C-alpha positions as CSV (number, residue, x, y, z in Angstrom):
1,M,-10.0,17.6,-9.0
2,A,-12.5,20.4,-9.4
3,Q,-14.5,21.3,-6.4
4,P,-18.2,20.4,-6.1
5,L,-20.2,22.7,-8.3
6,S,-22.5,23.7,-5.4
7,A,-19.6,25.6,-3.9
8,R,-19.0,27.7,-7.1
9,P,-22.0,29.9,-8.1
10,T,-22.0,32.6,-5.4
11,E,-18.5,32.2,-4.1
12,S,-16.7,35.5,-3.7
13,V,-13.1,35.8,-4.7
14,P,-10.5,38.6,-4.5
15,A,-10.4,41.1,-7.3
16,R,-7.0,39.9,-8.6
17,T,-8.3,36.4,-8.8
18,Y,-11.4,37.4,-10.6
19,L,-9.5,39.5,-13.1
20,A,-7.2,36.5,-13.8
21,E,-10.3,34.3,-14.4
22,F,-11.9,36.9,-16.6
23,A,-8.8,37.3,-18.8
24,L,-8.2,33.6,-19.0
25,T,-11.8,32.8,-20.0
26,L,-11.9,35.7,-22.5
27,A,-8.6,34.6,-24.1
28,A,-9.6,30.9,-24.3
29,Y,-13.0,31.7,-25.8
30,F,-11.5,34.1,-28.4
31,I,-8.8,31.6,-29.5
32,A,-11.3,28.7,-29.7
33,G,-13.6,31.0,-31.7
34,K,-10.9,31.9,-34.2
35,L,-10.0,28.3,-34.6
36,G,-13.6,27.4,-35.3
37,Q,-13.8,30.1,-37.9
38,A,-10.6,28.9,-39.6
39,T,-12.4,26.1,-41.5
40,T,-14.0,28.4,-44.1
41,D,-14.4,25.7,-46.7
42,I,-17.0,23.8,-44.7
43,R,-18.7,26.9,-43.3
44,S,-21.6,29.0,-44.6
45,G,-21.6,32.6,-43.6
46,N,-21.1,32.8,-39.9
47,L,-21.9,29.1,-39.2
48,G,-19.9,25.9,-39.3
49,P,-20.2,22.2,-38.1
50,V,-18.0,22.6,-35.0
51,W,-17.9,25.5,-32.6
52,P,-15.3,24.8,-29.9
53,A,-15.7,28.2,-28.3
54,Y,-19.1,27.1,-26.9
55,G,-17.5,24.1,-25.2
56,I,-15.0,26.6,-23.6
57,A,-17.9,28.8,-22.4
58,L,-19.7,26.0,-20.7
59,A,-16.5,24.5,-19.1
60,A,-15.5,28.0,-17.8
61,I,-18.9,28.5,-16.0
62,L,-18.9,24.9,-14.7
63,L,-15.4,25.3,-13.3
64,R,-15.3,28.9,-12.1
65,G,-19.0,29.7,-11.5
66,Y,-21.6,32.1,-12.9
67,R,-19.3,35.0,-12.2
68,V,-17.3,34.5,-15.4
69,W,-20.3,35.1,-17.7
70,P,-19.1,38.7,-18.6
71,A,-15.9,37.2,-20.0
72,V,-18.0,34.7,-22.1
73,A,-20.2,37.5,-23.4
74,V,-17.3,39.8,-24.3
75,G,-15.4,37.0,-26.0
76,A,-18.5,35.9,-28.0
77,F,-19.2,39.4,-29.1
78,L,-15.6,40.0,-30.3
79,V,-15.4,36.7,-32.2
80,A,-18.8,37.4,-33.9
81,F,-18.1,41.1,-34.6
82,L,-14.7,40.3,-36.2
83,S,-16.2,37.5,-38.4
84,P,-17.4,40.0,-39.6
85,V,-21.2,40.6,-38.9
86,P,-23.1,43.7,-37.9
87,P,-22.8,44.8,-34.3
88,L,-26.5,43.9,-33.6
89,T,-25.9,40.4,-35.0
90,A,-22.8,40.0,-33.0
91,L,-24.6,41.2,-29.9
92,G,-27.4,38.7,-30.5
93,Q,-25.1,35.8,-31.0
94,A,-23.0,36.7,-27.9
95,S,-26.2,36.9,-25.9
96,G,-27.3,33.5,-27.2
97,A,-24.0,31.9,-26.4
98,T,-23.9,33.4,-22.9
99,I,-27.5,32.6,-22.0
100,A,-27.1,29.1,-23.3
101,A,-23.9,28.4,-21.3
102,L,-25.5,29.7,-18.2
103,T,-28.6,27.6,-18.9
104,G,-26.5,24.5,-19.4
105,A,-24.5,25.0,-16.2
106,F,-27.8,25.6,-14.3
107,L,-29.4,22.4,-15.6
108,L,-26.4,20.3,-14.8
109,R,-26.2,21.6,-11.3
110,K,-29.9,21.6,-10.5
111,F,-31.0,18.3,-12.0
112,A,-27.9,16.2,-12.4
113,A,-25.7,16.9,-9.4
114,F,-23.0,17.1,-12.0
115,R,-19.4,16.2,-11.2
116,P,-16.7,17.7,-13.5
117,S,-14.6,14.6,-13.2
118,L,-17.1,12.8,-15.4
119,S,-16.4,9.6,-13.4
120,R,-20.0,8.5,-13.4
121,L,-22.1,7.4,-16.3
122,S,-24.8,9.9,-15.1
123,D,-22.3,12.8,-15.5
124,S,-21.4,11.9,-19.0
125,L,-25.1,11.4,-20.1
126,A,-26.1,14.7,-18.4
127,L,-23.3,16.6,-20.2
128,I,-24.4,15.1,-23.5
129,A,-28.1,15.7,-23.0
130,L,-28.3,18.8,-20.9
131,G,-25.0,20.5,-21.4
132,G,-24.6,19.7,-25.1
133,L,-27.9,19.0,-26.9
134,G,-30.2,20.8,-24.5
135,S,-28.3,24.1,-24.0
136,A,-27.3,24.3,-27.6
137,M,-30.9,24.6,-28.6
138,V,-31.0,27.9,-26.7
139,S,-27.9,29.3,-28.4
140,A,-29.0,28.1,-31.8
141,S,-32.5,29.6,-31.5
142,I,-31.2,33.0,-30.3
143,G,-28.3,33.0,-32.7
144,I,-30.3,32.1,-35.8
145,A,-33.0,34.7,-34.8
146,S,-30.2,37.4,-34.6
147,L,-28.8,36.4,-38.0
148,Y,-32.1,36.4,-39.8
149,L,-33.4,39.6,-38.1
150,T,-30.3,41.4,-39.3
151,R,-30.6,39.7,-42.8
152,E,-27.5,37.5,-42.3
153,H,-28.4,34.2,-44.0
154,S,-26.5,30.9,-44.0
155,Y,-27.0,27.6,-45.8
156,A,-30.1,27.1,-47.8
157,G,-32.7,28.2,-45.3
158,I,-33.5,28.9,-41.7
159,G,-34.1,25.2,-40.9
160,E,-30.7,24.0,-42.2
161,A,-29.0,27.0,-40.5
162,W,-30.6,26.2,-37.2
163,L,-29.6,22.5,-37.4
164,I,-26.0,23.3,-38.2
165,Y,-25.9,26.0,-35.5
166,W,-27.3,23.5,-33.0
167,L,-25.0,20.7,-34.0
168,G,-22.0,23.0,-34.0
169,D,-22.5,24.2,-30.5
170,A,-23.5,20.7,-29.2
171,T,-20.4,19.2,-30.9
172,G,-18.2,21.9,-29.3
173,V,-19.5,20.8,-25.9
174,L,-18.9,17.1,-26.6
175,L,-15.4,17.7,-27.9
176,V,-14.0,20.5,-25.9
177,T,-15.8,20.6,-22.5
178,P,-14.7,17.1,-21.4
179,V,-11.1,18.0,-22.1
180,A,-11.2,21.3,-20.2
181,L,-12.9,19.6,-17.2
182,T,-10.7,16.6,-16.9
183,L,-7.3,17.4,-18.5
184,F,-5.5,18.0,-15.2
185,E,-6.8,14.7,-13.8
186,L,-4.8,12.8,-16.4
187,Q,-2.4,10.6,-14.4
188,L,0.6,9.0,-16.0
189,R,2.3,7.7,-12.9
190,N,5.4,6.2,-14.5
191,R,7.5,6.2,-17.7
192,R,5.9,3.1,-19.0
193,R,2.5,4.7,-18.9
194,V,3.7,7.8,-20.6
195,T,5.3,5.8,-23.4
196,E,2.0,3.8,-23.8
197,F,0.0,7.0,-24.0
198,L,2.3,8.6,-26.5
199,V,2.2,5.4,-28.7
200,L,-1.6,5.6,-28.5
201,L,-1.7,9.2,-29.7
202,L,0.7,8.5,-32.5
203,L,-1.2,5.5,-33.7
204,L,-4.5,7.4,-33.4
205,A,-3.1,10.3,-35.4
206,G,-1.7,8.0,-38.1
207,V,-5.0,6.2,-38.5
208,S,-7.0,9.4,-38.6
209,L,-4.7,10.9,-41.2
210,A,-4.9,7.8,-43.3
211,I,-8.7,7.7,-43.2
212,F,-9.5,11.4,-43.5
213,G,-6.5,12.3,-45.7
214,L,-7.6,10.3,-48.7
215,P,-9.1,12.2,-51.7
216,S,-12.9,12.4,-51.4
217,S,-13.3,10.5,-54.7
218,H,-12.1,7.4,-53.0
219,Q,-14.6,7.5,-50.2
220,V,-17.9,6.8,-52.0
221,E,-18.4,3.4,-50.4
222,L,-15.9,3.6,-47.6
223,D,-17.5,6.0,-45.2
224,F,-17.7,3.3,-42.5
225,L,-13.9,3.4,-42.3
226,A,-14.2,6.6,-40.3
227,F,-15.2,4.5,-37.3
228,A,-11.9,2.6,-37.4
229,V,-10.7,5.1,-34.8
230,L,-13.1,3.8,-32.2
231,P,-10.9,1.0,-31.0
232,F,-8.2,3.5,-30.2
233,V,-10.7,5.6,-28.3
234,M,-11.7,2.4,-26.4
235,W,-8.1,1.8,-25.6
236,A,-7.8,5.3,-24.1
237,A,-10.9,4.7,-22.0
238,I,-9.8,1.3,-20.6
239,R,-6.2,2.2,-19.9
240,F,-6.2,5.9,-19.1
241,G,-9.7,7.0,-18.1
242,V,-12.0,9.9,-19.1
243,A,-9.3,12.6,-19.6
244,A,-7.3,10.6,-22.1
245,T,-10.5,9.5,-23.9
246,A,-11.7,13.1,-24.3
247,L,-8.2,14.1,-25.5
248,S,-8.2,11.3,-28.1
249,I,-11.7,12.3,-29.3
250,L,-10.6,15.9,-29.7
251,A,-7.5,14.8,-31.6
252,V,-9.5,12.8,-34.1
253,A,-12.1,15.6,-34.5
254,T,-9.3,18.1,-35.1
255,I,-7.8,16.0,-37.9
256,A,-11.1,15.1,-39.4
257,T,-12.3,18.8,-39.5
258,I,-9.1,20.0,-41.1
259,E,-9.0,17.3,-43.7
260,T,-12.7,17.7,-44.5
261,A,-12.1,21.5,-44.9
262,L,-9.3,20.7,-47.3
263,G,-11.6,18.5,-49.3
264,S,-10.4,15.1,-48.2
265,G,-11.9,12.2,-46.3
266,P,-15.3,10.5,-46.2
267,F,-17.2,13.7,-45.3
268,A,-16.0,16.0,-48.1
269,S,-17.9,14.5,-51.1
270,G,-21.3,16.1,-50.6
271,T,-22.7,19.5,-50.3
272,P,-21.4,21.8,-47.5
273,F,-24.6,21.2,-45.5
274,W,-24.5,17.4,-45.7
275,N,-20.7,17.4,-45.1
276,A,-21.3,19.4,-42.0
277,V,-24.2,17.2,-40.8
278,L,-22.3,14.0,-41.4
279,L,-19.2,15.3,-39.7
280,D,-21.2,16.4,-36.7
281,L,-23.0,13.0,-36.5
282,F,-19.7,11.2,-36.6
283,F,-18.3,13.4,-33.9
284,G,-21.5,12.8,-31.8
285,V,-21.4,9.0,-32.2
286,M,-17.6,9.0,-31.3
287,S,-18.0,11.3,-28.4
288,V,-21.1,9.6,-26.9
289,S,-19.5,6.2,-27.3
290,G,-16.2,7.1,-25.9
291,L,-17.3,9.3,-23.0
292,T,-20.0,6.8,-21.8
293,F,-17.7,3.9,-22.2
294,A,-14.9,5.7,-20.2
295,A,-17.5,6.7,-17.6
296,V,-18.6,3.1,-17.2
297,I,-15.0,2.0,-16.9
298,A,-14.4,4.7,-14.3
299,E,-17.5,3.9,-12.4
300,R,-16.7,0.2,-12.4
301,H,-13.2,1.0,-11.1
302,H,-14.7,3.2,-8.4
303,A,-17.1,0.5,-7.4
304,E,-14.2,-2.0,-7.2
305,L,-12.3,0.5,-5.0
306,Q,-15.4,0.9,-2.8
307,R,-15.8,-2.8,-2.5
308,E,-12.1,-3.2,-1.6
309,E,-12.5,-0.4,1.0
310,M,-15.6,-2.1,2.4
311,V,-13.7,-5.4,2.6
312,R,-10.8,-3.6,4.4
313,Q,-13.3,-1.9,6.7
314,Q,-15.0,-5.1,7.5
315,A,-11.7,-6.8,8.1
316,A,-10.7,-3.9,10.3
317,V,-13.9,-4.2,12.3
318,E,-13.4,-8.0,12.7
319,A,-9.8,-7.4,13.7
320,R,-11.0,-4.8,16.3
321,L,-13.6,-7.2,17.6
322,R,-11.0,-9.9,17.9
323,L,-8.6,-7.5,19.5
324,G,-11.3,-6.3,21.8
325,T,-12.0,-9.9,22.9
326,I,-8.3,-10.5,23.5
327,V,-7.9,-7.2,25.4
328,E,-10.9,-7.9,27.6
329,S,-9.8,-11.5,28.3
330,S,-6.2,-10.6,29.0
331,S,-4.9,-10.9,32.6
332,D,-2.7,-7.9,32.0
333,A,-4.0,-4.3,32.2
334,I,-4.2,-2.8,28.7
335,I,-4.7,0.9,28.5
336,S,-4.6,3.4,25.7
337,E,-4.0,7.1,26.1
338,G,-3.5,10.2,24.0
339,L,-0.3,12.3,23.9
340,D,-1.9,14.5,26.5
341,E,-1.9,11.4,28.8
342,I,-5.7,11.2,29.0
343,I,-6.9,7.6,29.3
344,E,-9.0,6.5,26.3
345,S,-9.5,2.8,26.9
346,W,-9.4,0.7,30.1
347,N,-9.9,-3.1,30.1
348,T,-11.3,-5.4,32.8
349,A,-7.8,-6.4,34.1
350,A,-7.0,-2.7,34.6
351,E,-10.2,-2.4,36.8
352,D,-9.1,-5.4,38.8
353,M,-5.5,-4.2,39.2
354,F,-6.0,-0.6,40.0
355,G,-9.6,-0.5,41.4
356,Y,-11.0,2.1,39.1
357,G,-14.0,1.2,36.9
358,E,-14.0,1.9,33.2
359,A,-16.3,4.9,33.6
360,E,-14.1,6.3,36.4
361,A,-10.8,5.9,34.5
362,I,-11.6,7.0,30.9
363,G,-11.2,10.7,30.5
364,Q,-8.8,11.0,33.5
365,S,-5.1,11.6,33.4
366,F,-2.8,8.5,33.6
367,K,-0.8,10.5,36.1
368,M,-3.3,9.4,38.8
369,L,-1.6,6.0,38.8
370,I,2.0,7.4,39.1
371,P,3.6,8.0,42.6
372,P,4.9,11.5,43.0
373,E,8.5,10.4,43.2
374,L,8.2,8.8,39.7
375,E,6.8,11.7,37.8
376,E,10.2,12.4,36.1
377,E,10.2,8.7,34.9
378,Q,6.8,9.3,33.3
379,R,8.1,12.4,31.5
380,I,11.0,10.5,30.2
381,I,8.7,7.7,28.9
382,M,6.4,10.2,27.1
383,R,9.5,11.9,25.5
384,R,10.8,8.6,24.2
385,L,7.4,7.7,23.0
386,A,7.0,10.9,21.1
387,E,10.3,10.0,19.3
388,G,8.7,6.7,18.2
389,E,10.5,4.5,20.6
390,R,8.9,1.3,22.1
391,I,9.6,0.7,25.7
392,A,9.5,-2.9,26.7
393,N,9.3,-4.6,30.1
394,L,10.0,-1.5,32.2
395,E,9.8,-2.5,35.9
396,T,8.4,0.3,38.0
397,V,5.7,1.1,40.6
398,R,2.1,2.3,40.1
399,L,-0.7,3.4,42.5
400,S,-4.1,1.7,43.0
401,K,-7.3,3.7,43.8
402,K,-6.6,3.1,47.5
403,G,-3.1,4.4,47.3
404,R,-1.4,1.0,47.5
405,K,1.8,0.7,45.6
406,I,1.9,-2.1,43.0
407,D,5.0,-3.5,41.4
408,V,4.4,-3.6,37.7
409,S,6.2,-4.4,34.4
410,I,5.1,-1.9,31.6
411,T,5.4,-2.2,27.8
412,V,4.6,1.1,26.1
413,S,4.1,1.2,22.3
414,P,3.3,4.3,20.1
415,I,-0.1,4.5,18.4
416,R,0.0,5.9,14.9
417,D,-2.7,7.2,12.6
418,T,-3.0,6.3,8.9
419,D,-0.4,8.9,8.0
420,G,2.1,7.4,10.4
421,K,1.8,10.3,12.9
422,I,2.0,9.3,16.6
423,I,-1.3,10.1,18.3
424,G,-1.1,8.2,21.5
425,A,0.2,5.2,23.4
426,S,-0.9,1.7,24.3
427,K,0.3,0.3,27.6
428,I,0.4,-3.3,28.7
429,I,0.8,-3.5,32.5
430,R,1.6,-6.7,34.3
431,D,1.3,-7.0,38.1
432,I,4.7,-8.5,39.2
433,T,4.1,-8.0,43.0
434,Q,4.3,-11.8,43.7
435,R,7.4,-12.1,41.6
436,K,9.0,-9.2,43.4
437,Q,8.1,-10.7,46.8
438,A,9.6,-14.0,45.7
439,E,12.8,-12.1,44.6
440,Q,13.0,-10.3,47.9
441,L,12.6,-13.5,49.8
442,L,15.3,-15.1,47.6
443,L,17.5,-12.1,48.1
444,R,17.1,-12.3,51.9
445,M,17.9,-16.0,51.8
446,N,21.0,-15.3,49.7
447,R,22.0,-12.5,52.0
448,R,21.8,-14.9,55.0
449,V,23.7,-17.6,53.1
450,I,26.5,-15.1,52.2
451,E,26.5,-13.7,55.7
452,A,26.9,-17.3,57.0
453,Q,29.6,-17.9,54.4
454,E,31.5,-14.8,55.5
455,K,31.2,-15.7,59.2
456,E,32.5,-19.1,58.4
457,R,35.3,-17.6,56.3
458,T,36.2,-15.4,59.2
459,R,36.1,-18.3,61.7
460,I,38.2,-20.5,59.4
461,A,40.6,-17.6,58.7
462,R,41.2,-16.9,62.4
463,E,41.6,-20.6,63.1
464,L,44.2,-20.9,60.3
465,H,46.0,-17.7,61.4
466,D,45.8,-18.1,65.1
467,D,46.1,-21.9,65.5
468,I,47.4,-23.8,62.5
469,A,49.8,-21.1,61.3
470,Q,51.2,-20.7,64.8
471,R,51.6,-24.4,65.2
472,L,53.4,-24.6,61.9
473,A,55.6,-21.8,62.9
474,L,56.5,-23.6,66.2
475,L,57.2,-26.8,64.1
476,A,59.6,-24.9,61.9
477,A,61.3,-23.4,65.0
478,G,61.5,-26.8,66.6
479,L,63.1,-28.3,63.5
480,E,65.6,-25.5,63.4
481,Q,66.5,-26.1,67.1
482,V,66.9,-29.9,66.4
483,Q,69.1,-29.1,63.4
484,H,71.4,-27.0,65.7
485,E,71.7,-29.8,68.2
486,L,72.7,-32.5,65.7
487,P,76.4,-33.2,65.5
488,E,78.3,-32.1,62.4
489,S,79.1,-35.7,61.6
490,E,75.5,-36.2,60.3
491,P,75.3,-34.0,57.1
492,E,72.6,-36.1,55.5
493,L,70.3,-35.7,58.6
494,H,71.1,-32.0,58.6
495,F,70.0,-31.7,55.0
496,R,66.7,-33.6,55.5
497,I,65.8,-31.6,58.6
498,D,66.6,-28.4,56.8
499,G,64.2,-29.4,54.0
500,L,61.4,-30.2,56.5
501,R,61.9,-26.8,58.1
502,T,61.7,-25.1,54.8
503,Q,58.5,-26.9,53.9
504,A,57.0,-26.0,57.3
505,M,57.8,-22.3,56.8
506,Q,56.2,-22.5,53.3
507,L,53.2,-24.1,54.7
508,T,53.0,-21.3,57.3
509,S,53.2,-18.7,54.6
510,D,50.5,-20.5,52.5
511,V,48.2,-20.8,55.5
512,Q,48.6,-17.1,56.2
513,T,47.8,-16.3,52.6
514,L,44.8,-18.5,52.6
515,S,43.7,-16.9,55.9
516,H,44.0,-13.4,54.4
517,G,42.1,-14.5,51.3
518,L,39.2,-15.8,53.5
519,H,39.2,-12.7,55.7
520,S,41.3,-9.6,55.0
521,S,42.1,-7.7,58.1
522,K,43.3,-4.8,55.8
523,L,39.8,-4.5,54.4
524,E,38.3,-4.5,57.9
525,Y,40.6,-1.9,59.4
526,L,42.1,0.1,56.4
527,G,39.4,0.1,53.8
528,I,38.8,-1.1,50.2
529,V,41.6,0.8,48.5
530,V,44.4,-0.5,50.7
531,A,42.9,-4.0,50.8
532,A,42.5,-4.2,47.0
533,S,46.0,-2.8,46.4
534,G,47.5,-5.3,48.8
535,F,45.6,-8.2,47.3
536,C,46.9,-7.2,43.8
537,K,50.5,-7.0,45.0
538,E,50.2,-10.4,46.8
539,L,48.6,-12.1,43.8
540,S,51.2,-10.5,41.5
541,G,54.1,-11.8,43.5
542,R,52.7,-15.2,44.1
543,Q,51.5,-15.9,40.5
544,K,54.4,-14.0,38.8
545,V,52.1,-11.7,36.9
546,E,51.8,-7.9,36.4
547,I,48.7,-6.2,37.9
548,D,48.3,-2.5,37.3
549,F,46.1,-1.2,40.1
550,R,44.8,2.4,40.2
551,S,42.1,4.1,42.3
552,S,40.6,7.6,42.3
553,N,37.8,9.5,44.0
554,V,36.9,6.5,46.2
555,P,34.5,7.7,49.0
556,S,35.7,7.3,52.5
557,P,34.4,5.8,54.8
558,L,32.7,3.1,52.7
559,S,30.2,0.7,54.2
560,A,31.6,-2.7,55.2
561,E,29.0,-4.4,53.0
562,I,29.9,-2.5,49.8
563,S,33.7,-2.9,50.5
564,L,33.4,-6.6,51.1
565,C,31.3,-7.1,48.0
566,L,33.7,-5.3,45.7
567,Y,36.7,-7.1,47.3
568,R,35.1,-10.5,46.6
569,V,34.3,-9.5,43.0
570,L,38.0,-8.4,42.6
571,Q,39.2,-11.7,44.0
572,E,37.0,-13.8,41.8
573,S,37.7,-11.8,38.7
574,L,41.5,-11.7,39.1
575,H,41.7,-15.4,39.9
576,N,39.7,-16.3,36.8
577,A,41.7,-13.9,34.6
578,V,45.0,-15.3,35.8
579,K,43.8,-18.9,35.4
580,Y,42.0,-18.6,31.9
581,S,43.1,-15.5,30.0
582,G,46.5,-16.8,28.9
583,V,48.2,-13.4,29.5
584,R,50.4,-12.0,32.3
585,H,49.2,-8.4,32.4
586,F,46.0,-7.2,34.0
587,E,44.4,-3.8,34.8
588,V,42.3,-3.0,37.9
589,R,40.5,0.3,38.3
590,L,38.6,1.4,41.3
591,W,36.9,4.8,41.2
592,G,34.1,6.8,42.7
593,A,31.5,8.9,40.7
594,T,28.8,11.3,42.0
595,E,26.4,8.6,43.2
596,E,28.2,5.3,42.5
597,I,31.5,3.4,43.0
598,H,32.9,1.4,40.2
599,L,35.3,-1.5,39.9
600,S,36.7,-2.9,36.6
601,V,39.1,-5.8,35.9
602,S,40.5,-6.1,32.3
603,D,42.8,-8.2,30.3
604,L,43.7,-8.6,26.7
605,G,43.6,-12.4,26.7
606,I,41.8,-15.0,24.7
607,G,38.3,-13.9,25.8
608,F,35.2,-16.0,25.5
609,D,31.7,-16.1,24.0
610,E,29.3,-14.4,26.4
611,A,26.4,-16.5,25.2
612,D,28.2,-19.7,26.1
613,V,29.1,-18.5,29.5
614,A,25.5,-17.3,30.1
615,K,24.2,-20.8,29.4
616,G,26.4,-22.4,31.9
617,A,27.4,-19.8,34.4
618,G,29.8,-21.1,37.0
619,L,29.5,-20.7,40.8
620,G,32.0,-17.9,40.7
621,L,30.0,-15.7,38.3
622,T,26.8,-16.6,40.0
623,S,28.3,-15.6,43.4
624,M,29.4,-12.3,42.0
625,Q,26.0,-11.5,40.5
626,E,24.2,-12.4,43.8
627,R,26.5,-10.3,45.9
628,I,26.2,-7.3,43.6
629,K,22.4,-7.7,43.5
630,M,22.2,-7.7,47.4
631,I,23.5,-4.1,47.5
632,S,21.4,-3.0,44.5
633,G,24.5,-2.9,42.2
634,Q,25.0,-4.2,38.7
635,I,27.7,-6.2,36.9
636,A,28.5,-6.4,33.2
637,I,30.9,-8.7,31.4
638,D,32.3,-7.6,28.0
639,S,34.3,-10.3,26.2
640,Q,34.9,-11.5,22.7
641,P,37.1,-14.4,21.6
642,G,40.6,-13.1,20.9
643,R,39.8,-9.6,22.2
644,G,40.1,-9.9,26.0
645,T,37.7,-9.5,28.8
646,T,36.4,-6.7,31.0
647,I,34.3,-7.2,34.2
648,H,32.7,-4.0,35.3
649,A,30.8,-3.7,38.6
650,W,29.1,-0.6,39.9
651,V,27.2,0.0,43.2
652,P,25.0,3.0,44.2
653,L,26.3,4.9,47.2
654,P,24.0,5.3,50.2
655,S,22.3,8.6,50.4
656,D,23.9,9.3,53.8
657,I,27.3,9.6,52.2
658,G,27.4,13.3,51.4
659,P,29.8,15.2,49.2
660,A,32.1,16.0,52.2
661,A,32.4,12.4,53.0
662,R,33.4,11.5,49.4
663,A,37.1,12.2,49.8
664,V,39.6,11.3,47.2
665,V,41.6,8.2,48.3
């Protein structure tokens, strides 16, 4: 779209740009002038009914500013001088055309606030009245004076000559200037629109040739048929706007002018003067009707767009008001900030949570709420936000105005502008201090329960090992002694006592195994690696399965709490795998990393649906999860039906275990 005209008149441009404008204006004027002079059959001397060069002159000054007037003057002089007319006549006509074009542009800028898009009715009317009819009076007056002062006469007299001169220049403006101003605004957004426009032009050309191509002898009473092209001009106005309308009018005028010059059509049956007048009047009616109608359509469309925009803005305001009400009534702190982390909005809940008033917080950095040890976490959040990621329910810690640490859950969402560019972040912050306190209380209770369970396990294990297992061993020894004292003549009694002794020995072994399961002395004295390896061997032998145990980089020494937790997870995982997997081979891996120790138990058995297990988690899984949580660890279960199961637990190592203590076991 052309720039506002107020920016053009005195705008300075580089020399190369000005030379290009000068050459283009000169060439366009010269070509249009030669085309205007080509219709010699309907011209008289140096005058004709249509002068497209004047439309080019006015369009050039409107689009490029007053600075192109020398190009208009040179072009007008060359066209007139080569017509041919005497140099003084050519100079006078060139002066008239240049002064008139400058006058027309000045009037449009000064009094009409003219827009080259012609999208308003006032623009079309101003171009018709001031740019066409008004400024053409200047060029006609100066031009006719130049012709008659140099004894170059046209038509029957000065009055007829002036009228044709005026109508020719005015028609040039009505036909050519709108096309030059709006051609590059013609928008054919898809193939269907292009096809429709081409069909319109073809039909318009066909109808124009049919009307204006008939011999003049057939047009005595059929002059009104010339206006049969108007429906096609209306079609262009409704469907394609001002640019297409101007192009359609120019196409009709071109065909009508050529056919009239050839002696055909409704405007070729009279004298050259009346033919020229009628042709100009037809062009004027068609141009005025088409341009004003297209402007009304464009203005109406613009008004509809404005109304839709107002509706959208009103809806947006109402949405913001509703959102503002929701934000202010929310019990969660809702904060917005820019990418520079400067706070831009701060609701009432944020005031209550952090202790800063709205006036205190807005304009300050969000970093004032972040503990120093969590600054890296904030940098990670902003980096992920800049990538367009939404961070949901991040549990962390923030600082109040008094320096109190608050446990919070944060959801961070990117804020985008109308172009989709990320310009900031919205943060919903929920105080979870009470929930965290409840979780800590529950964790302490679970710890006490588990500690009590372990103490009871230890007590029962010792009782089984030191009392019941010993008594069973004595019973087996006593049965063996009784068996030796029986006479050989009682073989049946020998057999029964031998069976009882064997059962007593098996019971002793089972009690010892149960005792070791309840409390592993290897774990207590030799560590997690030896205890885990021993458990795998014992279970493998007892259940007749194959267990592949491997360990690497396990820190030593490891705290009793971590060792016991991993040992219980191993026990529960292997027992479940042996019982439910349906396979006889299992893999156990125990390894240490830089800051963690990991345990995994895998099989390639029947697997299960994790969602079903999550709904009805058994005591074993719950116990593992609670134990791991007590030492700030995590546990993950990966299983799919038919693809096996892997249980992976990992626990952070205490900070007091340095690199030197993390020996490879």
